[in-house]
N, C-alpha and C positions, 0 to 999 in steps of 0.2 A: 463906314458903320464900324463901331468898336467891336472887337473879338477878344473872347477870353479863351485861353487854352486850358482845359481841364484834363487832368491826368488822374486816372484811376488805377489803384493796385488791388488786384485780388490775391486773397490768401493763398498760401502753399499747402495747406493741410488738404487731407482727403475730402472730396466733395465740395471744396470751396467755390469751384466755379458754377456759373449758371447759364442757362439758355433763355431765361426770362428776360422780358423787356426792363430796362433800366432808364429811369428818366432823372433828370437833374434840374434843379432851380437854385440860382444864384440869388442870395439875399443881400442887398447892399444897403448902405445907411441912407441912400436917396430913392432907390427903386428897386424892383425885383427883375430878374431875366424871365422871359418866357419859359414855360415847362418844356424841356428838350429831351428827345429821346437820344440816348448815347448809341450810336449804331454806325458801323462802318460797312457798307455794302460789300458783298463777297467775302467777308472776314469774320471770323468766329470770335466775337468778342467775350471778354470775361471769362476766360479760360483759367484754370487753376495755375497760380504763380504769374500771371500775366500782369503787365503794366500797359495800359491803353491810354492813348490821348485823343481828345476831341476838341473842336472848336464850338464855342457858344456865341453867337452873334446877337448883339443887342442894338437898339436904336440910339441909345444914350448911356453915357458912363453911369454906372451902378453907384458911384461913390465907393467908400470902403466896404469891401466884401466882408459881412459879418457872419453869415451863416450859409451853409449849403444843405439843401433838402434833396435827399435821395428817395426815389420811389421805385418799387419793384412790382411790376405786374406780370400775372401768369402768361406764359406763352401757350404751352399745351398741358402742362401739369406743373404743380407747385414745385419750384427748384430753388431751394435755399441757397443764399449767395453770402459769402464772407469777404467783406471789404476791409482792407488794411488801412488805407488812407486815400485822401483825394488832395491834389494840390491845384491851386488856381493861379495861373500866370495872367495878370492884369494887362490891358493895353500900354501901361506905363512900364512894363517890365518887371514889376514886383511879384515875387512868389509867395503865396499865402498857403500854409499847410493845414490840413483838416484831419487830423488823426481820427480813425473810426474804430478799427479792432473789434468788430462786432458782426453779428449774423443779421441779414435781412430775411425774414421769413414771411410767407403768405403775401398778401397785398398790402403791405405796410410801408410807412415811410420812416426814415431816419433823418433828424436834423442834427448837423454837426456845427459846432463852433470851431474856431481856428485853434491852433495847438498851444497858444500861450495860457499858462496856468494862471488861474485867478481865484483869489479868496471871494466869498459872496459880497463882502462890503465894497469891493472894487468894482462891481458891476454897476454902472451908472445909467445906462439907457434902459428904457422900458422893455425894448425888444430882448436885451440880454437877461433882464430879470425875469420876464416871462418864460424864457426858453428854460431857464434854470428851475424855476418853480414847477414848470410842467413835467420837466425830466424826472425831478424827485417824486412827484406825485405819481407818476407812471411806475417808477421802480417800487414804491411801497405798496402798490397793488400787486406787482408781480413778485416781490420778495417778501413774503410774509413769515412771521414767527409761528413755530408751533412747538408744543411739548410732546416730545416723543415718548418719554417715560417721567412719571413724577419725580421731581428732585434732580432731574438732569439739567444741564445747560439746554437752553432752547436752541432749536435748529430750524431749517428751513421748512415751510409748509409744502412738502412734496412726498408722496408716498413712494414714488418710483423715479428712477433716473429720467425716463421719458417725460416726466410731469415738470422737469425743471426748465426754466428759461433757457432757450437755445444757446445763449451766450455763454452759460457756465456748464453746459454738457460737455462731455468727452467729444473729441473730434471723431473717435471710432469707439463706440460703446462696447464692441466685443472684447476690445483690448483690456477693459477693466471689468470683465465679468468674473466675479469670484469663483463660481462653480466651475466655469470653463478653465479659469487659470489654474485652479487647484487639481482639477482632474488631469490637466496637461502636465502639471508638474509631477503628479504622482506617476504618470505614464512615462515622462521623461527620466525619472529617477528609477524607473523599473521596479516599482514596488507594487505595482497592482496585482502581481502574482500572489500577494498575501491577503488581499482584501476579502477574499472569500473565506478566509479563516478568522473573520473580523474579531470574535471574542476570545480566541485562544491565546494562551500566554506564550512568550518566548521561552526557550529552554535554558539559556544562560546569557551572560553579557556578550559572549562572541557572536550570539546570534543577531543581536543589534547591528553588528558590522555588516551583516548580509544587506541590509538596507541603507547603511550609511556609506559603504564603500563606493557606491556609484559616483557621487560627486563629492570631491574633497577639496580643501584649500588649506593653506598653511596653518591658520588658526583653528579651523574645526578638527583637523587631524591632531594638531597638538593637544586640543581639549580632550580628544578620544584617549589619548595616550596618557594624560596626566589628571584626568578629572577626579580620581580618587585622592589625590594628594591634597594635604591642607593648604599649600601655598596657592594652588590653583582656585580652590574654594574662596579664599580670601581676596585673591587679586580680582575676581570677578565683581566684587562689590566696588571697586574703584574704577574699572575700565571695561566691564562687560555690558550686557544689554540694558542693565538697569542700574547705573552708576549713582543713583539718587537716594538710596535708603540708608545707607551708612551714615551714621553721626558720631560726634565726639561723646563719650559717656561721662558726664560730669558726676553723676551719682547712680549707683545701682538701684533700680526700682525695687520696691518692697515684693512686687509680683515675681522677681527673678532672684532668689535668695542664693547667689553664688558666694562662696567663701574663699578666703585666701588659701586655705589647706586643699580645697578642691583642685586649684590650678597652679599651686606653687611650682610644681615641677616643670612647668611651661614658662615660667618668667625668667628672664635673662639678665635682669639688671641688679640682682640682689636687693630687691624692693618688695614690699608687701603689696598685695592688689590694690589696697587703698592708696598707696603711695604712687603706684603706676597710674592709677586714675587721676590723682592730683597732678601728675608730670604730663597728662595729656596723652598717655600711651595706650588707652583703652577705648574701644569704639563699640557701638551697638547697633544692630539691625533688628528692628521690632516690626513684625508683620500683624500688629493688633488689628488693623483694618480688616483682616480675614475673619477675625473672631466672630461667630455667630452667622457667617455667610452660608446659605444653603448650598450643598454639594449637588452636582448634576444627577438628576434622578429620571432623565428622560429614557433611559434604557432599563427596563424592569429586570432584565437578565444580569446586569452588571452593577453592582454597588460601587459607588466612586466616594472618595472622601477628601476632605480639606483639613488643614491645620493652620494654626496662626502661631508659629513659633517666635522664640526670641534667641538671638544669637549674640554672644559676646566675643569680641574680636581683639587682637593683641597686635600693636606694632612692635616687632622685635627689634633687636640691635641692628639688623640689616635693613630696616625699615620696610619689611614684609609684614602684610596683614594676615594673621593666623587665626583660626577659630579656637576660642578658649572653652566655650560651655554652650550647650544648645538645650533649650527647653521647648517641647513641642506645642504646649498649650499655655494660655495666658495665666491661668490660676494655678498656683503651686499646690502640690499635694503628694500623696503617696503613689497615686496612679499617673503622676506627671514627673518622671525623674529628670534630672539634669545630667545630660549626656556630656562626657569628657573625652579628650583625647586618649586618656589613659584606659578608657573602656575596651571591650573587645572590638576587634577589627570591624565586625559587621554591625554591631550596636552603633558605634560612631559613624560608619558609613551611611546606615539608613537614617541617622538622625540629619546628617548633612544633605541627604537626598530629599528630605521632607522640607528642609530650608530652601533647596533650590527649587523645589515645586512651588513653594509659596512665593518665592522671588519671581518665577515665571508668571504666576497669576497677577500679582500686582504689577509687573511690568506691562503685561498685555492689556490690562483693563484700566489701570490708574494712570501709569506714567505714559504709555503709549496712546490709547484710546482717548481717555478723558483730557489729559493736560497737553496733548498735541492736536489730535484730530478735531475733538469736539471744541476745544477752545479757539483753534483757528477758524472753525466754521462760525462761531459767534462774531468774531471780528469781521469776518467775511460778509455775513448778512447784514450786520450793522453798517458796513461801508457801503454797500449797495443801496441801502435805504436811505442813507443821510448824507451822502457825499457826491456832489455833482461830478460828472466826468472831467470838468475843467478845474476841479479842485486839486491843488498840488498834492495833498495827502492821498486822494485817490489814485493819482498817477504813480505815487510812491509805492502804495500798498498793492495795486492791481496784480504785479506779477507774483506776489507772495500769497495771493488768494487762488491762484490758477488751478483749476480742477478740484479744489479741497471740498467744496460742497457737493460736487459730483461723486467724489469717492466715498464721502460719508453717507451720501443717500444710497449709493449701492451697498454699502456695508449694512445698513439698516434694512435694506430690501433682501440681502442674500446671506449675510455673514452673522450678525448678531441678533437677527430676529428670532422669533419662535421657530424651532425645527430648522434653523439655519446652520451654516457650516461650523459654527462655534460650538453647537451642541454636539457635534459628532465626535470631538476629540478632547474637549476641554472640561476639567473638573468643576469649573464655574459655570459651565453651560446650563441651560434650562432655568435660567433666571438668576442664578448666582452672580453673574456677571452685572446685572441690573442693580442688585443690592449693593454690589461692591462700589459702583460709580456713585450711587446715591450716598453711600457712607463716606466716600472719599471727598465728595463735594463740601462736606462740612469742615474740611480743613484746607480747601483750596481758596487762598486769597491772591489779590494781585500781586503782593510782595514776593509770593512763592514762585511767581513766574518771572521775577527779575532775577537773572542768573547770579550776580554777585551777592544779592540779598539771601538767595536760597543757600549759597554756599556758606555764608556767615552764620545763618540760622542753624545749620547743621555742625557748625565748628569745624568745617572742612575747608576753610579758606587759607590755611598756612601751608605755602609750598615747603618751608624748612621742615615740617613735621611729616609730610607726605610727599616726597619728591617725585614719586612715580604715579600720582593721580593725573593722569593725562587728560581725562575728560575735563577736569577743572582748568587745568592750564590752557589747553587748546580752546574751551569755552570762553575762558576770559579774553583771550586775544580776538576771537571771533566777535565777542559781545562789544568790546570796546572798538574795533574796527566799524562795526555796524553802527554804533551809537555815534561815532564821529562823522559817519556818511549821513546819517539821519539829521544831525544837528547842522552840517554843512547846507543841505537842501532847505531845511526850514529857514535857515538865516536869510536866504534869498527872498522869502515871501513875508516872514513874520519879522518886522523891524523893531517890534517892542512887545512887552507882555500885554499891553493895552490892545494891540492889534489881534492877538489871539483871544483875548477876552470878548472881543467884539465879533468873533468868527461864529456865527449862529450854527453853521453846518457841523464844525468840529466839535462844538459843545454838544450838539444833538447826537453825533456819533458816539461820543463817550457816554452820554446818558443812556442811549440805547442799548449799548453793552451791558451796562449795569442794571438798568431797570427791566429790560426785557430779555436780553441774552442770558444774564445771570439772575434773572427773576427777582432782583432786588433783595437776595437773600442777605440777612443782617452780617452773616459771618464772612462774606465774600470780600468786603473791604475794597470794592473796585471803585474808583472815583467817579462822581457823577458830573463833574466838571473839571476843567483845567484852568489854572490861573497864570502859569508861567511857561514860557518857550521851554524852559529845562524839564518841566513836568511833561510836555508834549513829546520832547525828544525821547524821554525814557519810556513813555507809553508806546510810542510807534517802535521803538526797539524791542520792546517785549513783543509786540505783534510780529515783527519780521524775524526775530529770533527764534521764537516759538514755532513759527512755521517752517524754518529753515534748518538752522543749525541743531536745535533741540530735537526736532523730529528725525533728522539724520542720525544723530547720536544714539537714539533708542530704537531705530527702526532697521538699519541696514546691516547691523551686526547679528541679526537674528539667526541666520543660518550658520555664522561663525560659531556662536555659542550655544545654540539651541538644537542643531541637527544631531548632536550625540545625545540621544533621548534620556540616558540616565543622568546627564548633567542638567537637564531641564525638563522634568516629566510634566507633560500637560495634565495629567490626572494621576491619581493614585487609587488602586483597587482594594486595598487593605487599610484598616484603620491605623492611626498612629500607634506605636507600641506604648504599653502603660507599664512596662517593667524592663529592667535590663536582663540581658543573658537569653532573650527569646529569638534574637536575630541571627539569620543564616542566609546562605545565597538564595535558597528556595523562597523565603519569605520575601526577600528584596525583589526578585524576578516576579513574584505574584503580586507585589504591590505596584511595580511599574506598568505603564500602559501596555494593553495587549497589542496584537499584531495590527488589526485594523485601525485602532486609534494612533498607533505609532506612524502608520502610512500616512493618515490625514495630517498628523502634526509635522511630518517631515515635509509633506507637500506644502503646508501652510507657510512654514518658515522660509522655505526656498522662494515661494512666490512673493512673499511680502519683502524679501530682501533684494529683489530685482529693481534696477533702476529703469526707467521708461525709455522708450526708444526716443532719440532727439531730446533727451533731458536738458533742461535749462539749469545751470548751477548758479550758486550765489554770486551776484555782480554781473550776470549776463542779462541784458535787457534789449532783446532785438526788436521788440515792439516799441518804437520810439514815441512814447506817451509824452515825453518832454521835448520841446524844441529850444529851450532856452541854453545858451552857451555856458553859463555858469553851473546849471545842473550836470551837463554833460561832463564838465571839467570835474565835478565832484564825483561823478560815476567813474571817471578814469582813475582818480585818486584812490577810490574805494577798491577798484580792481587791482590796482598795483599793491595796495596793502594786502590784499587777500592772496595774491601771488606770493608775497613774501612769507606769510603765514604758512602757506602750503609747503614752500621750500624748506622752512624751518622744520615742520613736522616731517618731511621726507628725510631730511639729514638726521633727525633723531631717531627715525625708525630703522635706519640702515643697520643691518646685522642683528636686529632684535628677532627673537623667536616669536615673540607676541606684540608685533607692531600695532600702534594704535593710530587709526586713520579716519574715524567716523566723523571728527569735527574738522577734518582737513578741508578747507573751502572748495577745493576742486572736485570733492566728493559730496558737497552739501547741496542738493536741489533748492531752488528758490521757494518751493511750497510743498505742502503736504499733498501729494498726488497719488500715493501708493499706500 
């Protein structure tokens, strides 16, 4: 009597094991096995991290083993089980791998296909086609689109984390509870002693050190020591938390009437301002997106304010970026002076603080939330809805979607919801952050997510002009490495552009992103179909880069750059000044966040900057979705290239007082998960 050896691997995460009954049925090209209970007498099967083997006897050979059906039935209470993979050893000695990497919940079954990646047009048998069709039908019922706010990218239809499909929930929800994590951060930072004085102001800048001193690192301490200096102000536009705002100034906008006479004393090349612009030495940071955004009004006892400043920046002879002029509102006028380095110490400092506060708001809501978190969720939901688990692009993308939908759902549940944590500390809380995303969506295009294109569009692509723009340099290296890896994998399955054009699933995926995820907004310019393998390579590079490198670049430096609160105020409690000569230390302190909001802010940037336990970094793929040797070779090549990039960055950073490592691959998690 022929016998098949079935090996079952249980996940190693918390609660992965089960005491429920597990049954298996082997589906062959000629016949099926009997439904068989997997059980070893006097042995505790399916423990967390276990790999168990069983024999399945059959009367006759099954032919080619095409599917494995797993069923879980309740023993005494429902006990979820996470199955990593199943391998089947045939009577002829062949080993067939069936990747699973999913949860079995309730009394439900899972049907697995072997681990070979296949395009839909390569499925020839009725059995394979039916399985693929039913899989996507089920997914489309479980992964539904929903508009959380008008004008937002679409998100998953789930109000709470517990409503999500089990496969995309966190392994341990408590670990990503925002309220719990922020409260823990505040406690760890020893700042909870100030919370009872929520609305009281600090006395002076030294007071901020009382909450800052608890946790320091090289960069945050350097920021505290040098935050008032112009070079530090300018440097952050290149390599701080939000290195995507600065752009080459081709022509001074009419709304920002800076003259040569105003800034002549700052120019070092014996040229006029107009000549400096022509030579490419002038840059601009315009926070127009904040114009008209409602400030936080959730606390009737504390008025909060926003500004939409414009800042002119100068690349001096030493290639440092320095501020030349600042206007705090978009419309010029007598009540909207242009602040200059030649103004009084406190006028100039307060103007720079207003710019830093505006930069904080745009960073948190647009650069971070919208352009990494929400966009990665759009790609993730569309992937689950339109790509079968045997599709090579599904296998390629799944590590880069890990926990993203879960973290975003938790954020909508606790962080950016009405009366959420965002409202406690941020000047755009109480609805302003929603307006900001809605406004920023109008300039979010597909090309703006392509790293080289985004650099070129801002005129920031020349290394010769800005040799210390490390975000650009490291980002380009990671982009090219990722693109090369994607190309290597795709070339295994797509032998021509015609094969891509005939792939119904990939075309449905791309269309779902544009027509549903981006709501078919005319201005988003996302493709609805792809005609060439080169287009698909770029598209998937955008997906992976956005979820990994771009998110790492704008997320994990938050404690470094924002923990010194005067350098990144989360709110301002006095209106922008309307005339020069009125600023002093008292006005600045009264403008900065009060004690309570400072504590919430510090806890937030600390919590958001922490890596997860057992983090998976770019190039790490412990779940072997692919079994093909050419793909594994491509992965190894990718990892080697990433190691080389990390080594280059490490060498460059040696001895630097402000090392830049956010784009170092060994610090880039695979996905948006925090």
